[in-house]
Structure formats: C-alpha cells, structure tokens
C-alpha positions as CSV (number, residue, x, y, z in Angstrom):
1,M,50.3,31.3,-63.8
2,A,47.7,33.4,-65.4
3,H,46.9,31.4,-68.3
4,L,46.6,28.3,-66.1
5,S,43.6,30.3,-64.3
6,A,41.1,28.6,-66.7
7,F,42.0,24.8,-65.4
8,R,41.9,25.7,-62.0
9,P,39.3,27.3,-58.7
10,I,39.4,30.7,-59.3
11,E,38.8,33.7,-56.5
12,V,35.8,35.8,-57.4
13,S,35.1,38.5,-55.7
14,D,31.1,38.7,-55.1
15,K,28.3,38.5,-52.6
16,G,30.4,41.6,-50.7
17,Y,34.1,40.1,-50.5
18,V,36.6,42.1,-51.3
19,A,39.8,40.3,-50.9
20,S,42.5,40.8,-47.6
21,D,44.2,43.4,-49.9
22,A,41.5,45.8,-49.1
23,C,42.2,45.9,-45.9
24,K,45.9,46.7,-45.7
25,E,45.4,50.3,-46.0
26,C,43.7,51.3,-42.7
27,H,44.8,48.1,-40.8
28,P,48.8,47.5,-41.8
29,Q,49.3,45.9,-38.3
30,N,46.2,43.4,-38.3
31,Y,47.1,43.0,-42.3
32,A,50.7,41.6,-41.3
33,T,50.8,40.0,-39.0
34,W,47.9,37.6,-40.7
35,F,50.3,37.8,-43.9
36,D,52.9,36.3,-41.6
37,S,50.4,33.7,-40.5
38,Y,50.1,29.8,-41.6
39,H,46.3,30.7,-42.5
40,R,46.8,32.9,-44.9
41,T,49.1,30.2,-46.9
42,M,46.5,27.3,-46.4
43,T,45.9,27.6,-50.2
44,Q,48.2,29.2,-52.5
45,V,48.0,29.8,-56.5
46,A,51.3,27.6,-56.8
47,D,54.0,30.1,-58.2
48,P,57.2,28.3,-57.6
49,E,58.4,30.9,-55.4
50,V,55.6,29.5,-52.7
51,L,56.4,25.8,-53.1
52,L,58.1,24.4,-50.5
53,G,59.3,21.0,-52.3
54,D,61.9,20.2,-54.9
55,F,60.7,19.8,-58.5
56,D,64.5,20.4,-59.5
57,G,64.3,17.2,-61.4
58,V,63.3,15.0,-59.4
59,K,61.8,11.4,-59.4
60,L,59.3,10.0,-57.3
61,S,58.1,6.5,-57.2
62,E,55.2,4.9,-55.1
63,N,53.0,1.3,-55.7
64,G,55.3,0.9,-59.0
65,R,54.1,4.2,-60.7
66,D,57.0,7.0,-61.2
67,Y,56.8,10.3,-61.4
68,Y,59.2,13.2,-62.8
69,L,58.7,17.0,-60.8
70,T,60.3,19.3,-63.1
71,E,60.2,23.4,-62.5
72,G,60.4,26.0,-65.0
73,R,60.1,29.6,-65.1
74,D,56.8,30.3,-63.4
75,V,55.1,26.8,-63.1
76,C,56.1,23.1,-62.0
77,W,55.4,20.2,-63.4
78,V,54.8,16.3,-63.0
79,E,55.3,14.3,-65.5
80,M,52.7,10.5,-64.5
81,L,51.0,8.3,-66.2
82,D,47.4,9.4,-67.2
83,P,45.4,9.9,-64.0
84,A,41.9,10.1,-65.7
85,A,42.8,7.3,-67.6
86,I,40.4,3.5,-66.6
87,P,42.6,1.0,-65.7
88,G,43.5,-2.0,-68.1
89,T,42.6,0.7,-71.3
90,V,45.6,1.5,-73.5
91,A,45.3,4.7,-72.1
92,A,46.2,4.1,-69.0
93,S,49.8,3.2,-70.1
94,Q,49.7,6.9,-71.6
95,R,52.4,9.6,-70.0
96,V,50.8,13.0,-69.6
97,R,52.9,16.3,-68.2
98,S,50.7,18.2,-66.0
99,P,51.4,22.0,-64.4
100,I,51.3,22.1,-60.6
101,V,48.1,24.7,-59.9
102,L,47.7,25.1,-56.2
103,A,49.6,24.6,-53.4
104,T,47.7,23.5,-49.8
105,G,49.5,24.1,-46.8
106,S,53.3,25.4,-45.8
107,H,54.0,24.4,-42.0
108,H,54.2,21.2,-41.7
109,M,53.8,19.5,-45.1
110,Q,52.6,21.3,-48.4
111,A,50.2,18.9,-50.8
112,Y,49.7,19.5,-54.1
113,W,47.0,19.9,-56.9
114,F,47.3,19.7,-60.8
115,P,44.3,20.2,-63.2
116,M,42.0,17.4,-64.4
117,G,41.4,18.9,-67.9
118,V,37.5,19.4,-66.5
119,R,36.6,22.5,-66.0
120,R,38.4,23.3,-62.9
121,T,38.4,20.1,-61.3
122,L,42.2,19.3,-59.7
123,G,43.7,16.1,-58.9
124,I,46.3,15.5,-56.4
125,L,50.0,14.6,-56.6
126,P,50.2,11.6,-53.9
127,F,53.3,12.7,-52.4
128,V,53.6,15.3,-49.7
129,F,56.3,17.4,-49.1
130,L,57.6,17.6,-45.3
131,N,59.1,21.2,-44.6
132,E,60.7,20.2,-40.8
133,T,62.8,17.6,-42.8
134,Q,63.1,18.7,-46.5
135,E,61.8,15.5,-47.8
136,W,59.4,14.0,-50.3
137,V,56.6,10.5,-48.5
138,P,54.1,9.8,-50.0
139,R,50.8,11.3,-49.2
140,S,49.9,7.5,-47.5
141,A,52.6,7.4,-44.9
142,A,51.6,11.1,-43.8
143,F,48.6,10.2,-42.4
144,L,47.8,7.3,-40.0
145,Q,46.4,5.0,-42.0
146,P,46.9,1.3,-42.7
147,A,49.3,0.6,-45.9
148,N,47.9,1.8,-48.8
149,H,49.1,-0.5,-51.6
150,G,47.2,1.8,-54.3
151,V,48.0,5.2,-56.0
152,S,45.1,7.5,-55.7
153,H,44.4,11.3,-57.2
154,E,41.8,11.5,-55.2
155,I,40.2,13.1,-58.3
156,G,37.7,16.5,-57.1
157,R,38.9,16.4,-53.7
158,W,40.0,19.8,-53.5
159,N,37.2,21.3,-55.2
160,S,34.2,19.4,-52.8
161,A,36.1,18.6,-49.3
162,C,39.3,20.6,-48.6
163,S,37.9,23.9,-49.7
164,Q,35.7,23.8,-47.2
165,C,38.5,24.6,-45.1
166,H,41.0,25.8,-46.8
167,S,40.2,28.7,-48.4
168,T,37.5,31.7,-47.7
169,H,33.6,31.1,-48.6
170,P,34.2,28.3,-51.0
171,Q,31.5,27.7,-53.5
172,K,32.6,24.2,-55.1
173,R,30.0,24.5,-57.7
174,E,30.0,20.5,-58.7
175,M,28.2,20.6,-62.2
176,S,28.0,16.9,-62.9
177,V,29.5,13.9,-61.6
178,G,33.4,14.7,-61.4
179,E,33.0,17.7,-63.0
180,W,33.5,21.5,-60.1
181,D,33.6,25.1,-61.7
182,T,35.2,26.0,-58.1
183,R,34.8,29.3,-56.9
184,V,36.2,30.9,-53.7
185,A,36.3,34.4,-52.2
186,E,40.2,34.1,-51.5
187,F,42.2,31.1,-51.4
188,G,43.6,30.1,-47.5
189,I,41.3,31.6,-44.7
190,S,41.8,35.3,-44.9
191,C,40.5,38.7,-43.4
192,E,37.0,38.0,-44.5
193,A,37.0,34.6,-42.9
194,C,36.9,35.8,-39.1
195,H,35.3,39.4,-40.0
196,G,33.1,38.6,-42.5
197,P,32.6,40.3,-46.1
198,G,34.5,43.5,-46.1
199,Q,32.8,45.9,-49.1
200,Q,29.9,47.3,-47.0
201,H,32.8,48.1,-44.1
202,I,34.6,50.1,-46.7
203,T,31.9,51.8,-48.2
204,Y,30.2,52.7,-44.4
205,H,33.6,54.7,-43.4
206,R,34.0,56.3,-47.2
207,E,31.1,57.4,-46.5
208,S,31.1,58.5,-43.0
209,T,32.3,62.5,-42.8
210,D,31.3,63.0,-39.3
211,R,34.6,62.1,-37.5
212,S,33.1,63.2,-34.3
213,A,30.9,60.6,-34.6
214,V,33.4,57.6,-33.8
215,A,31.3,55.7,-31.1
216,V,28.3,55.9,-33.5
217,A,29.9,54.6,-36.4
218,L,32.0,51.9,-34.0
219,S,28.7,50.9,-33.2
220,N,26.9,50.7,-36.6
221,D,29.7,49.0,-38.3
222,P,28.8,46.2,-40.4
223,I,32.4,44.3,-39.9
224,V,32.4,41.5,-37.0
225,N,35.5,42.2,-34.7
226,P,35.7,38.7,-33.0
227,D,37.4,40.2,-29.7
228,T,33.9,41.6,-28.9
229,L,31.9,38.7,-29.2
230,S,31.0,36.5,-26.1
231,H,33.1,33.7,-25.5
232,V,30.7,31.4,-27.8
233,R,30.2,33.6,-30.3
234,S,34.0,34.3,-31.5
235,S,34.9,30.6,-30.7
236,Q,32.2,29.4,-33.2
237,V,33.9,31.7,-35.5
238,C,37.3,29.5,-35.7
239,G,34.6,26.2,-34.9
240,Q,33.5,27.3,-39.0
241,C,36.9,25.1,-39.5
242,H,37.6,23.5,-36.2
243,S,34.6,21.0,-35.4
244,V,33.1,17.6,-36.6
245,M,30.6,18.9,-38.5
246,T,29.0,19.0,-42.1
247,L,26.7,21.5,-43.9
248,K,23.4,22.6,-43.2
249,G,20.5,23.5,-45.7
250,D,19.4,23.4,-49.0
251,P,22.4,21.5,-51.2
252,D,21.8,22.7,-54.2
253,R,21.7,26.5,-52.9
254,I,25.3,25.6,-50.8
255,N,26.7,23.9,-54.2
256,I,26.8,27.7,-56.0
257,H,26.3,29.8,-53.6
258,G,28.8,28.5,-50.4
259,V,27.5,28.5,-47.4
260,S,25.6,30.9,-45.8
261,Y,27.6,31.4,-42.4
262,P,28.3,35.0,-41.3
263,P,31.0,35.6,-38.3
264,G,29.2,36.3,-35.5
265,S,25.6,34.4,-35.8
266,D,25.3,31.0,-34.4
267,L,27.0,28.6,-35.7
268,R,24.5,25.9,-35.8
269,E,22.3,27.6,-38.2
270,S,25.1,26.5,-41.2
271,F,26.3,23.8,-40.0
272,D,25.7,20.7,-37.6
273,V,28.5,20.0,-35.2
274,W,28.6,16.5,-34.1
275,H,29.0,15.2,-30.5
276,L,29.3,11.6,-30.3
277,H,27.2,11.1,-28.0
278,S,25.2,13.9,-29.1
279,P,21.2,13.2,-30.1
280,E,22.4,14.6,-33.0
281,M,24.4,11.8,-33.5
282,K,22.4,8.9,-32.1
283,D,19.7,10.0,-35.2
284,L,22.4,9.7,-37.8
285,L,22.7,6.5,-36.3
286,K,19.6,5.5,-37.0
287,N,19.6,5.9,-40.6
288,E,21.7,2.0,-41.5
289,A,22.5,3.2,-44.5
290,I,25.2,5.3,-43.3
291,R,25.4,4.0,-40.1
292,D,28.6,1.6,-40.9
293,R,30.4,4.7,-42.6
294,V,29.9,7.2,-39.6
295,V,31.2,4.6,-37.2
296,R,34.1,4.0,-39.2
297,T,34.6,7.8,-39.0
298,N,33.7,7.7,-35.4
299,L,36.5,5.4,-34.5
300,G,39.2,7.8,-36.4
301,T,37.8,11.0,-34.9
302,F,36.3,10.2,-31.1
303,Y,37.7,8.2,-28.4
304,S,34.8,5.7,-27.3
305,D,33.4,8.6,-24.1
306,G,33.4,11.1,-26.8
307,M,36.4,13.3,-26.5
308,V,37.9,14.0,-30.1
309,R,41.4,12.3,-30.8
310,V,42.5,14.0,-33.5
311,S,43.6,18.0,-34.2
312,G,41.6,20.0,-36.1
313,R,38.2,19.4,-34.5
314,E,39.3,22.2,-31.2
315,Y,36.3,23.5,-31.0
316,T,34.2,20.4,-31.0
317,S,36.8,19.7,-27.8
318,L,36.1,22.7,-26.3
319,E,32.4,22.6,-26.2
320,Q,32.6,19.2,-23.9
321,S,35.0,21.4,-21.7
322,G,33.2,23.0,-18.4
323,C,35.5,25.9,-18.9
324,F,33.3,26.7,-21.6
325,Q,29.9,25.6,-20.8
326,R,30.1,27.3,-17.2
327,G,32.6,29.5,-17.8
328,E,33.5,32.0,-20.2
329,M,36.7,30.2,-21.8
330,G,37.1,30.4,-25.4
331,C,39.7,30.2,-28.2
332,L,40.9,33.8,-27.5
333,S,41.5,33.0,-24.2
334,C,44.8,31.5,-25.3
335,H,45.0,32.4,-29.1
336,Q,46.1,35.6,-30.2
337,L,45.2,36.3,-33.8
338,H,46.9,39.0,-34.8
339,Q,50.6,39.2,-33.4
340,S,50.3,42.6,-30.8
341,P,52.9,45.2,-31.2
342,D,54.7,44.6,-27.8
343,D,55.3,40.9,-28.4
344,T,59.0,40.3,-29.0
345,R,59.2,37.1,-30.1
346,S,59.5,36.4,-33.7
347,R,56.6,36.3,-35.8
348,T,57.7,33.2,-37.0
349,E,57.6,32.0,-33.0
350,W,54.4,33.2,-32.8
351,A,52.8,32.0,-35.9
352,N,53.8,28.6,-34.6
353,D,50.4,28.2,-32.8
354,Q,49.2,32.1,-32.7
355,L,49.2,31.8,-28.9
356,N,48.7,34.9,-26.6
357,L,51.9,34.9,-24.3
358,S,49.9,35.0,-21.2
359,A,48.7,31.1,-22.5
360,I,52.6,29.8,-22.5
361,G,52.2,29.1,-18.6
362,N,49.6,29.4,-16.4
363,E,48.1,33.2,-16.9
364,A,45.0,31.9,-18.9
365,C,44.2,29.5,-16.4
366,L,44.4,32.0,-13.9
367,Q,42.1,34.8,-15.5
368,C,39.3,32.4,-13.7
369,H,40.8,30.0,-10.8
370,D,42.4,31.7,-8.1
371,Q,46.5,31.0,-8.1
372,Q,46.6,30.3,-4.4
373,Q,44.0,27.8,-4.4
374,Y,45.6,25.6,-7.3
375,S,49.2,26.2,-5.9
376,T,51.6,23.7,-5.3
377,S,49.6,22.2,-2.5
378,H,47.2,20.9,-5.3
379,T,49.4,21.0,-8.1
380,H,52.0,18.0,-5.9
381,H,54.6,19.0,-8.2
382,E,57.2,22.2,-7.3
383,A,56.0,25.2,-8.3
384,D,58.6,26.2,-11.6
385,S,58.3,22.4,-12.9
386,T,56.5,21.1,-15.9
387,G,54.2,19.4,-13.4
388,S,53.0,22.5,-12.0
389,N,51.8,24.1,-15.7
390,C,48.2,23.6,-15.8
391,Y,47.6,22.4,-19.5
392,N,50.4,19.6,-19.1
393,C,47.5,18.1,-16.7
394,H,44.1,19.2,-18.2
395,M,45.1,19.2,-21.7
396,P,47.3,16.3,-22.3
397,H,48.9,15.8,-25.5
398,T,46.3,13.2,-26.8
399,A,44.9,14.1,-29.8
400,Y,46.7,13.8,-32.8
401,G,47.7,15.5,-36.3
402,L,50.0,16.2,-38.9
403,L,52.9,13.5,-37.9
404,K,52.7,14.4,-33.8
405,A,50.9,14.7,-31.1
406,I,48.5,18.0,-30.0
407,R,47.1,19.3,-26.7
408,N,43.7,17.7,-26.2
409,H,40.8,21.1,-26.3
410,T,38.9,19.3,-24.2
411,I,40.0,20.5,-20.5
412,S,40.4,17.0,-18.5
413,I,40.6,15.9,-15.0
414,P,43.3,13.1,-14.7
415,D,41.6,10.3,-14.1
416,L,42.9,6.9,-14.6
417,K,39.8,4.6,-15.0
418,Q,37.9,6.8,-17.3
419,D,41.8,6.8,-19.3
420,L,42.0,3.5,-19.5
421,A,38.1,2.6,-20.5
422,A,38.9,5.1,-23.7
423,K,41.9,3.2,-24.6
424,R,43.8,6.4,-24.1
425,P,46.4,7.7,-22.8
426,N,46.6,9.9,-19.5
427,A,48.9,12.8,-18.5
428,C,51.0,12.0,-15.7
429,N,52.5,8.9,-18.1
430,Q,52.9,11.3,-20.7
431,C,55.4,13.4,-18.3
432,H,56.4,10.5,-16.4
433,L,57.0,8.3,-19.0
434,D,59.1,5.7,-16.8
435,K,56.5,4.9,-13.7
436,T,53.7,2.3,-14.3
437,L,50.0,2.8,-14.2
438,K,50.1,1.2,-11.0
439,W,52.3,4.4,-9.4
440,T,50.2,7.1,-11.3
441,A,46.8,4.9,-9.8
442,N,48.5,5.5,-6.1
443,H,49.3,9.3,-6.0
444,L,46.0,9.6,-7.7
445,S,44.4,8.1,-5.2
446,D,46.5,9.7,-2.1
447,W,46.3,12.7,-3.9
448,Y,43.0,13.6,-5.1
449,S,41.0,10.7,-3.8
450,I,40.3,9.3,-7.7
451,D,39.4,5.5,-7.4
452,A,42.1,3.2,-8.9
453,P,41.2,0.5,-11.4
454,E,41.7,-2.5,-11.5
455,L,45.4,-3.5,-13.4
456,D,46.9,-6.7,-15.0
457,A,50.2,-7.9,-14.1
458,D,51.4,-5.8,-17.4
459,Q,49.9,-2.7,-16.5
460,S,51.7,-2.7,-12.6
461,E,54.7,-3.7,-12.9
462,I,55.8,-2.0,-16.8
463,A,56.3,1.6,-18.0
464,A,52.6,2.7,-19.4
465,S,54.5,4.1,-22.2
466,I,56.3,0.7,-23.2
467,L,52.8,-0.6,-23.2
468,W,51.3,1.7,-25.4
469,L,54.4,2.3,-27.7
470,L,54.5,-1.8,-28.3
471,K,50.8,-3.6,-27.5
472,G,48.9,-0.4,-27.9
473,D,46.7,-0.1,-31.3
474,A,48.3,2.7,-33.8
475,A,47.0,5.7,-32.5
476,N,48.7,5.1,-29.1
477,R,52.0,3.8,-30.5
478,A,52.0,7.6,-32.5
479,L,51.5,9.2,-29.6
480,A,53.6,7.4,-27.3
481,A,56.0,7.3,-30.3
482,W,56.1,11.5,-30.4
483,T,56.0,11.5,-26.8
484,M,59.2,9.8,-26.6
485,G,60.9,12.9,-28.0
486,W,58.5,15.8,-26.3
487,S,61.5,17.9,-24.1
488,D,59.2,17.6,-20.8
489,A,59.1,14.0,-20.7
490,Q,62.5,13.7,-21.4
491,A,63.1,16.2,-18.8
492,T,61.1,14.0,-16.5
493,S,61.9,10.9,-16.9
494,G,65.7,11.3,-18.5
495,N,66.3,10.5,-22.6
496,D,69.3,8.0,-22.5
497,W,67.0,4.7,-22.1
498,Q,64.2,5.3,-25.0
499,S,65.5,4.5,-28.2
500,I,66.0,0.6,-27.5
501,Y,62.2,1.0,-27.8
502,L,61.5,3.3,-30.6
503,A,63.9,1.6,-32.6
504,Q,61.1,-1.4,-32.5
505,L,58.4,1.2,-34.7
506,L,60.9,1.4,-37.3
507,N,59.6,-1.7,-38.6
508,D,55.8,-0.6,-37.5
509,P,53.4,-1.2,-40.3
510,Y,52.0,2.1,-39.8
511,L,54.4,4.6,-42.3
512,A,53.5,7.5,-40.1
513,I,54.3,5.6,-37.0
514,R,57.9,5.0,-38.2
515,L,58.6,8.8,-39.4
516,I,57.6,9.7,-35.6
517,A,59.8,7.2,-34.2
518,R,62.4,8.8,-36.3
519,R,62.1,12.0,-34.7
520,S,62.3,11.2,-31.8
521,L,65.2,9.0,-32.3
522,Q,66.8,11.7,-33.1
523,T,66.7,14.0,-29.9
524,L,68.1,11.6,-28.1
525,P,72.1,11.5,-27.3
526,G,74.3,10.5,-29.8
527,L,71.7,9.5,-32.4
528,A,70.7,13.2,-34.0
529,E,73.3,12.2,-37.6
530,L,72.3,9.0,-37.9
531,E,71.3,8.2,-41.0
532,M,67.7,6.3,-40.8
533,V,65.4,5.9,-43.5
534,P,62.1,4.7,-41.9
535,L,60.4,4.2,-45.1
536,G,63.1,2.2,-47.0
537,S,63.9,-1.3,-47.7
538,D,64.3,-3.8,-44.5
539,A,67.8,-4.0,-45.0
540,E,67.8,-0.4,-45.0
541,R,66.1,-0.1,-41.5
542,G,67.4,-3.3,-40.6
543,E,70.7,-1.6,-40.6
544,A,69.7,2.0,-38.4
545,I,68.2,-0.6,-35.9
546,R,71.6,-2.6,-35.6
547,S,73.2,1.0,-35.4
548,I,70.5,2.5,-32.4
549,I,71.5,-0.8,-30.5
550,A,75.4,0.0,-31.1
551,T,75.0,2.6,-29.2
552,W,72.2,2.2,-27.0
553,D,75.3,-0.7,-26.1
554,Q,77.9,1.8,-25.4
555,E,76.2,3.5,-22.3
556,Q,75.6,2.4,-18.9
557,H,72.1,1.9,-18.3
558,S,71.0,1.7,-14.7
559,A,68.7,-1.8,-14.0
560,N,65.1,-1.0,-13.8
561,P,62.3,-3.6,-14.2
562,A,59.5,-1.1,-15.0
563,L,61.8,-0.4,-18.5
564,L,62.7,-4.3,-18.8
565,L,66.1,-3.5,-17.8
566,G,68.3,-5.3,-15.8
567,P,71.9,-5.0,-14.4
568,Q,74.9,-4.6,-16.4
569,N,72.8,-3.5,-19.9
570,T,70.5,-6.4,-20.0
571,V,67.3,-5.8,-21.6
572,Q,64.3,-8.7,-20.9
573,T,64.2,-9.0,-25.0
574,K,61.7,-11.9,-24.4
575,Q,59.2,-9.5,-22.6
576,I,59.7,-7.2,-25.8
577,D,58.8,-9.8,-27.8
578,S,55.7,-10.9,-26.1
579,L,54.6,-7.4,-25.9
580,I,55.0,-7.0,-29.7
581,K,53.0,-10.2,-30.2
582,Q,49.9,-8.5,-28.0
583,R,49.7,-5.6,-30.0
584,D,46.6,-4.3,-30.9
585,N,46.2,-4.5,-35.0
586,T,42.6,-3.3,-35.0
587,P,42.7,-1.1,-38.4
588,M,43.0,2.6,-37.7
589,T,42.4,5.2,-40.1
590,L,42.5,8.5,-38.4
591,T,40.7,11.4,-39.8
592,E,42.8,14.5,-39.4
C-alpha cells in the first residue's frame, strides 16, 4: 500500500503530534484498550487485513451501474464507470480500475474510499458492508433517507467532512475547487485526540531526572487527562466530535493547519455548538441565503422541541440535561474510554459502548440521586425489572443512527403531552408495545400527576407501537421497528404478535426501515432462519411476507383490540390498511 500513499490522505507528525505508538512504552494497558476500541478504527489504511467486506470477485449493482470487486495480495480493487467523467460524454462510458485506499468504520458498517487521481482527493464506493449480517448494501440504504435513484461517489467528502471526526487533527487542505491535499496527525481517533499532542509530554518526562518530585512533575505535565477535568471540560473533549457544531475561526487557516482545539480548553473557543432554539441558531436563521438549508438539516437533527433525534451528537444532547447543567453529570459518569484491568467483560463486549460497569444498571444515577427516594415507590415497577432501570424511563431510545435506535442523551422525564407535540415516541410505550397512549396517559397522571394530552380515537384504542409503525413518519417507523426487536420490550410485551405488523415494513419506501424490520423479525419465534431480502424484488419480498403470515397463522393468538386482533386468530386487516393509508410521508433525511 505504500506506493498508493501519494494518492490518498497521509499521516504527518507535526505540530507536536507523535502518534499513538509513542504512548505504548509507558502506558501499555491504556494503549492496548485503545487499540481494541472502535475509536482507533474510525479510519484505516485499506490493507486487505482490515477490510471487513468481501472483495473476492464480487459484482455489485446500483441504478444500472456495475461494480466489480477484486482482491490482490496487498490491495483491493474496484472496477467501475469513470466516476470523474462528465455525464453524457464519451468518457462517461469508460470503465476504470481503482484501488481501495481508506476504510471508514469497523463496528456496525464499513465504507470504502478510492483515489480520484487528483492530489489526495477521494471518492466513495456507493456500497457499505454491514458487519452484523455480513452483506453489501447500497450506501443509500444504510441511512434513513428517501429512495435515491442516482449514484454519488461523494467526491471530496472524506477530505472535507468525514476527516473532521474520523481522524485526529485533520487538515483538509482544499487547494482549489475539487482538489484536496489532506493530511492528518493520525487516522482514526487516537490517544492525542483526547489527551492533546504528546511531544512535549514525552520530552518533559524523559528530561526529568528528579524522580522524587513526582507530584511536581504531574502538576506541570503538559498532557491532558480528561479524567481530572471538570465534568464540563471532560465532556467537551468528547464534544469535539459528538456535537451539532461548525468550525470557528479563520477558514483559510483552518483549511491548512486544522482546528486549534486543545483538549481541556473551552470547546466554544474553537467551535460554535448549535442548539435548535439557541440565540446562535436564531441569528444563523436570519441569513435568508442559508435558512432553507439549515431548516432542512434541523428536521433531520432535532425534534421540534430541540431534543436531538440522531446519533453522534450526544454532547449536544447532554448539554440540554438538568443533570449536566445543575449537577455534575458528564460523559465519564457512564463511559470508560480505557477498560479497567479488573473488568471481567471481554474486550469486545466492553468496546461495544465503552460503558463503565456501574452504568449497566442504576449505579451511575445513584452517584447523585438517593436510592431510597427513587425506589419502587417512585418507579412503580418491581425492583429488578427493566421498568426500574433509570435509563429506560429517562434515556429512552428516541435517537436514531446506524440502522438502530439509540438512547437519547438528554435526560428527560416521561411527559406524554410534550412527546406527542414533538412527534416523538415515549419511554413507556417503547417497553409496553401492546399498550395504548391512553393507558400511558392514565398511569403518568395517577403516578406522577403529569397532565394527560387530548387523544384521538386511534391513540385511545390502538397500541402506540402499531400507530408509530404503520402511520408514523419515517423516523418513528424506524424507531418502532427497532423497538419491536428489543429484548426488554419483548420481555414486557411478549414476542408472539409483532410479525404481522413488521412484515408490512418489508415494503416500506425507505430501504433502511426494511433492513431494520428484517432484523427485528428474525428475533421472533420461528423466523430466525427465514430468508428475507428486504432490498430485493417485489416478488422476493412478497414471498417473505407470505411466509411470515403463514408462520403467524400456525400459532394461536389471544384476542386483543389494542393489537387489532380478534377471536380465532382474526386480524383487523381493514384497520391496518387504513392506518397505512394515513402514513406520514413527509420526506425525511436523518443526518447522522
């Protein structure tokens, strides 16, 4: 791969950055846990050893274009129509063979980049490889967005945008329109992304000869340890990537030298961090030239009340929480960026969310909240049940990303009136899938004196999850589809009735929703091995739906009006069809 470095972004050790290998000598445990994390593999040089996708003679097709993937000894290749050619010209019919030089992601999915042959500019393969199911899908299907009938190679996207959060100290270096000479201190999120440049730290300790003055040495150490910072500043270290934000400062300088944010400093000195109803956002929206674009983006980033609805923006969510504003909750209250030596979990299990052991349960909340005050008299659920887990009520799965639902990092109180106004699922019905909104309103009123909203006939009589799944907007359909496969919800609401409704989503106009529906269907009895091709032809999907119905018919189901189930296994198909016809078809793109 060394001979291809002239055609892709490169790592350059300057400005005090020395790369993570320099940390290994003195910090072997921290280095090892970082090395096994998904932060490290956010971007990697595309050696075949790190590529998850199958490149061994694979043909992929998208919108009439064919892509042939092959694997060499040290390089993987894609043969395709020339992505740089102007449509309609002779060159547009020419096929080219390009090497894969960078890979982004490794946890849930992996995307692939090839050189455009213009400086270090990259284009993207319009397919991603899903790690969970070991399959290729069009990139347009991996994100919640309306069906895309074109092919984009997103030329320069990694250079100008992805590099900002998928590498350490990126310098995008756009030299002219469409041409980049991008450099980074290190691919992926390295030690120095969180601790700051390491050269002075190394020099300081190697030059220190007075080993008796350890305390003085540590106090003067130029490196940053987020664990010793305030909850605000330590969380801002995470916020340099996990925020809704724009760069702040001289754009020409940033273009060449990168962002000047040193971990431990105030994030707002280097970035504008946006909230939907913040004064900064209101000022931004006064600019008519960008108002429409910002509004469209916000539709996919925020709920109407300002709560964040997508993953990857957890610091923006956290900033809106009372636990952060009036208490001392920060990212490190729950997350542990280095697995501790006494943690008995496998490294893979820890790396999944990088959670403290104390965050798997209520201990993280009990750092500040009194256990007696928030016992079963508060939760109204059995002590060891999922309903007594603080985060199931106060951090419900109302954010979306990576083909799944994510816990919202705005700590909130269940309030059905507020959730309905924002068109957001509520925590109660994400567990109690078989209950109506009226059932939830009554319990919140009885238990906590929370005002009940006005509800229409459907909301009073039909289970909320079915309403979200069949007549909700694309975001709510995606969240509901995921929740129907969530083990906590199935333990609460059963798992023998969801298939008849999830099957409807195999025909959803949003391809991502079909993929989510398939995953949840395969968690249900009798469907784990069912062949489903959610991105296949109408005939293939129709066959899968018929098989799902046949499996459902073989079982006995109790009558339940809220689930549209009558006696003798009858299903209220007319009501289901009516709900689908009322579906909210507002175009929606969630900007993960």
